C-alpha positions in Angstrom: -0.2 -0.1 -0.2 2.8 2.2 1.1 4.8 1.5 -2.5 1.7 2.2 -4.5 1.1 5.4 -2.8 4.7 6.5 -3.4 4.5 5.5 -7.2 1.2 7.6 -7.4 2.9 10.7 -6.0 6.1 10.4 -8.1 3.9 10.1 -11.2 2.0 13.0 -10.1 5.1 15.1 -9.2 6.8 14.0 -12.3 3.7 15.4 -14.6 3.5 18.4 -13.0 7.3 19.1 -13.4 7.2 18.1 -17.0 4.1 19.9 -17.8 4.5 22.6 -20.3 7.7 24.1 -21.9 10.9 22.3 -22.1 12.3 25.3 -20.2 10.4 25.3 -17.2 11.2 27.8 -14.5 12.2 27.1 -11.0 12.5 29.6 -8.3 14.5 28.8 -4.9 14.2 30.7 -1.8 14.5 30.7 1.7 11.4 30.7 4.4 11.1 30.7 7.9 9.0 28.6 10.1 8.4 30.4 13.7 10.3 28.9 16.5 11.4 30.8 20.0 12.6 27.5 21.7 16.1 26.3 22.4 17.8 25.3 19.1 21.6 25.6 18.0 20.2 26.3 14.4 17.6 28.9 15.0 17.8 31.9 12.9 17.2 35.7 13.8 16.2 38.3 11.1 15.2 41.7 12.9 13.7 42.7 9.6 11.0 39.8 9.8 7.7 39.6 11.2 8.8 36.3 13.2 12.3 37.4 14.0 13.1 33.8 15.5 12.6 30.8 13.4 14.0 27.8 11.4 14.8 28.2 8.1 13.5 26.3 5.2 15.0 26.3 1.6 12.1 25.7 -1.1 12.1 25.0 -4.6 8.9 26.0 -6.4 7.2 25.8 -10.1 4.9 28.1 -11.4 2.3 28.8 -10.4 3.0 28.2 -6.6 3.6 24.5 -6.3 6.5 23.5 -4.1 8.5 20.3 -5.1 11.3 20.4 -2.7 11.9 21.7 0.8 15.2 21.4 3.0 15.9 22.3 6.7 18.7 24.5 7.2 20.6 23.1 10.3 23.5 25.3 10.6 26.5 26.2 8.5 27.5 23.4 6.2 31.2 22.6 5.6 31.6 23.1 1.9 35.2 22.7 0.6 34.2 22.8 -3.2 32.1 25.6 -3.2 29.6 27.7 -1.2 26.7 26.6 1.0 24.1 28.5 -1.4 25.5 26.7 -4.4 25.6 23.3 -2.9 21.8 23.9 -1.5 20.8 24.9 -5.1 22.5 22.1 -6.9 21.3 19.4 -4.1 17.7 20.7 -4.4 17.4 20.7 -8.2 19.5 17.6 -8.9 16.6 15.6 -10.5 15.7 18.5 -12.9 19.1 19.4 -14.3 20.4 18.5 -17.8 16.8 19.1 -19.4 17.6 22.6 -20.5 15.6 24.5 -17.7 15.9 27.5 -15.9 16.9 28.5 -12.1 15.5 31.8 -10.7 17.4 32.2 -7.3 17.5 35.1 -5.1 20.8 37.1 -3.8 21.7 34.6 -1.0 22.3 31.8 -3.7 23.4 33.9 -6.6 27.0 33.9 -7.8 29.1 33.2 -11.0 30.4 29.9 -9.4 26.6 28.7 -9.5 26.1 30.0 -12.8 29.0 28.1 -13.9 28.1 24.8 -12.6 24.6 25.1 -13.5 26.1 25.7 -16.9 27.8 22.4 -16.9 24.6 20.6 -16.5 22.6 22.5 -19.4 20.7 24.6 -16.9 20.2 28.5 -17.0 20.3 30.8 -14.2 18.8 34.0 -13.7 19.5 35.6 -10.4 20.2 39.1 -8.2 23.8 39.4 -7.6 25.3 40.8 -4.3 27.7 43.6 -4.9 30.4 42.0 -2.5 30.6 38.4 -4.0 34.4 38.0 -4.4 34.2 36.7 -8.3 32.2 39.8 -9.1 33.8 41.9 -12.1 35.1 45.0 -10.8 34.6 47.0 -13.7 30.8 46.5 -13.6 30.2 46.9 -9.8 32.4 49.9 -9.4 30.7 51.5 -12.7 28.4 54.7 -12.1 25.4 54.8 -13.9 22.4 57.5 -14.5 18.9 56.6 -14.2 18.0 54.0 -17.2 21.4 53.1 -18.2 22.8 49.6 -18.6 26.3 48.0 -18.2 27.0 44.3 -18.9 29.7 42.2 -19.5 29.6 38.5 -20.6 32.4 36.0 -19.9 33.7 33.2 -22.1 31.4 30.6 -19.9 28.6 32.5 -21.1 28.0 34.1 -17.6 26.5 37.5 -18.2 26.8 40.1 -14.8 24.3 43.1 -15.6 24.1 46.6 -14.0 20.9 48.5 -14.5 19.8 51.7 -12.4 16.3 52.4 -12.0 15.6 54.0 -8.7 18.6 52.4 -7.4 21.3 50.2 -8.7 20.6 46.4 -9.5 23.2 43.8 -10.3 21.9 40.7 -12.0 23.7 37.3 -13.2 22.4 35.8 -16.1 23.4 32.9 -18.4 20.0 32.7 -20.7 18.9 36.3 -21.9 20.8 39.2 -23.6 21.1 42.9 -22.6 18.0 44.0 -24.5 15.7 46.4 -23.2 12.1 45.9 -23.6 9.3 48.5 -23.2 7.1 48.1 -20.2 3.7 49.9 -19.9 2.7 50.7 -16.2 1.4 54.0 -15.8 4.0 55.6 -18.2 6.2 53.7 -21.1 9.4 52.5 -19.6 12.4 50.4 -20.7 13.8 47.5 -18.7 15.9 44.8 -19.4 14.8 41.3 -20.3 16.8 39.9 -17.3 14.8 42.0 -14.8 11.4 41.3 -16.4 12.0 37.4 -16.3 13.3 37.7 -12.9 10.2 39.2 -11.8 8.0 36.8 -13.3 9.8 33.5 -11.9 9.8 35.2 -8.5 6.0 35.3 -8.4 5.7 31.7 -7.8 7.3 31.6 -4.4 5.6 34.9 -3.4 2.3 33.8 -4.4 3.0 30.3 -2.5 4.0 32.3 0.6 0.9 34.6 0.5 -1.4 31.8 0.4 0.4 29.8 3.3 0.0 33.1 5.3 -3.7 33.5 5.0 -4.2 30.7 7.6 -1.6 29.6 9.8 -2.3 26.4 11.8 1.1 26.5 13.8 0.5 26.3 17.7 3.1 26.3 20.4 5.2 23.7 20.8 8.6 23.0 22.8 9.8 20.5 19.8 11.0 22.3 16.8 10.4 19.3 14.5 6.5 19.3 15.4 6.5 22.9 14.1 8.5 22.0 10.9 6.1 18.9 10.0 2.9 20.9 10.9 3.9 23.7 8.6 4.7 21.4 5.8 1.6 19.6 6.3 -0.9 22.2 6.9 0.4 24.9 5.1 2.7 23.7 2.1 0.9 20.6 1.3 -2.6 22.4 1.6 -1.3 25.1 -1.0 0.2 22.2 -3.4 -3.4 20.4 -3.3 -5.2 23.6 -3.8 -3.2 24.0 -6.9 -3.9 20.5 -8.0 -7.8 20.5 -7.5 -8.0 23.9 -9.4 -6.0 22.2 -12.2 -8.0 19.0 -12.5 -11.6 20.5 -11.8 -10.9 23.9 -13.9 -12.3 26.0 -11.0 -11.1 29.2 -9.2 -11.5 28.3 -5.6 -9.6 30.4 -3.2 -7.1 29.0 -0.5 -9.4 30.1 2.0 -12.7 28.5 0.8 -10.6 25.3 0.0 -9.3 25.1 3.7 -12.7 25.3 5.0 -14.2 22.6 2.6 -11.2 20.3 3.5 -11.6 20.8 7.2 -15.6 20.3 6.5 -14.9 17.0 4.6 -12.7 15.7 7.2 -14.8 16.3 10.3 -18.3 15.3 8.7 -19.6 11.9 10.0 -21.0 9.2 7.5 -24.6 8.3 8.2 -24.8 4.9 9.8 -27.0 2.1 8.3 -28.8 0.0 11.0 -28.7 -3.7 9.7 -31.9 -5.4 10.2 -30.3 -8.1 12.3 -29.0 -5.5 14.7 -32.6 -4.5 15.6 -34.4 -5.6 19.1 -36.7 -8.6 18.6 -40.0 -8.4 20.5 -42.1 -11.4 21.3 -46.2 -11.6 21.3 -48.0 -13.9 23.8 -48.6 -16.9 21.3 -48.2 -20.5 21.4 -44.8 -20.3 19.8 -42.5 -17.8 20.7 -42.1 -15.3 17.4 -40.5 -12.2 16.6 -43.2 -9.7 15.9 -41.4 -7.4 13.7 -39.3 -10.2 11.5 -42.9 -11.7 11.1 -44.8 -8.9 9.9 -41.7 -7.8 7.5 -41.1 -11.4 5.9 -45.0 -11.8 5.6 -45.8 -8.5 3.7 -42.5 -9.4 1.3 -43.2 -13.1 0.8 -46.4 -14.3 2.3 -47.8 -15.8 5.7 -46.5 -19.3 5.0 -43.2 -18.4 4.3 -43.1 -15.9 7.5 -44.2 -18.6 9.7 -41.4 -20.9 8.8 -38.6 -18.4 8.7 -39.3 -16.0 11.3 -37.0 -16.2 14.6 -38.7 -18.4 17.3 -37.5 -18.4 20.9 -38.4 -21.0 23.4 -38.0 -19.0 26.6 -39.9 -15.6 27.3 -37.9 -12.8 28.8 
């Protein structure tokens, strides 16, 4: 039974991952499960609503389906690469060598990661931190006016782009070029294709986190693994189930309504069907002890003679 369930889950995930274009976009991001107890690898971030928590690494596909999760259990020794590079390669290992695109935030992005993904026929688009060791200095130190773009591309097909809008942005890209595209919001403005592709890909993880925040089932607990399991089971899995339900039924049910219907179906009691044999038999004062209910029911269906021969008889009265 377990092997059958696992094979069904594997087929479902495979169909979701291979759906659509060959260049399927995936986005990796960090999420935090709130936890304030004692824990060696508990994280602190003063800019978050929940300042203390357990960091989770997630891999999502559009529009909001989570396919991989890893718990961050402290700094991992990585002699052959950075921690962010190894985490991306570990999460994306089953999906490499298919020409897909990985979209990651600045915690993971580096030129080293872009080159390693390129060796596995996988593209990378991400925001680059200006203090990375392998960044090209001529790009990082360049001064730009609003709307200007400065790019450089290495022999390994890794392009570093710097663009200034309201502030300066550094992007690492191995897929698109440095072309500019007109974008119409309130006014027509030009943006690099790299920035547009990154914004579209980042929407998947943002939408997943937004839907998970609508209903928080977490409760107080001193065990950190309970918090993580409840978060994955009642947040991540419910959002994934909502996406599958809407895809199969072609509906647009909101995540709040889906949670309500899910809980209602789990707590609903089925009607109990009473068997005729479970009914209490009653005796009438006749020469032979015969069940009154069985006799009436059988005589109506199959006649008096049949009922007299087949009705339950009891020797002793109680």
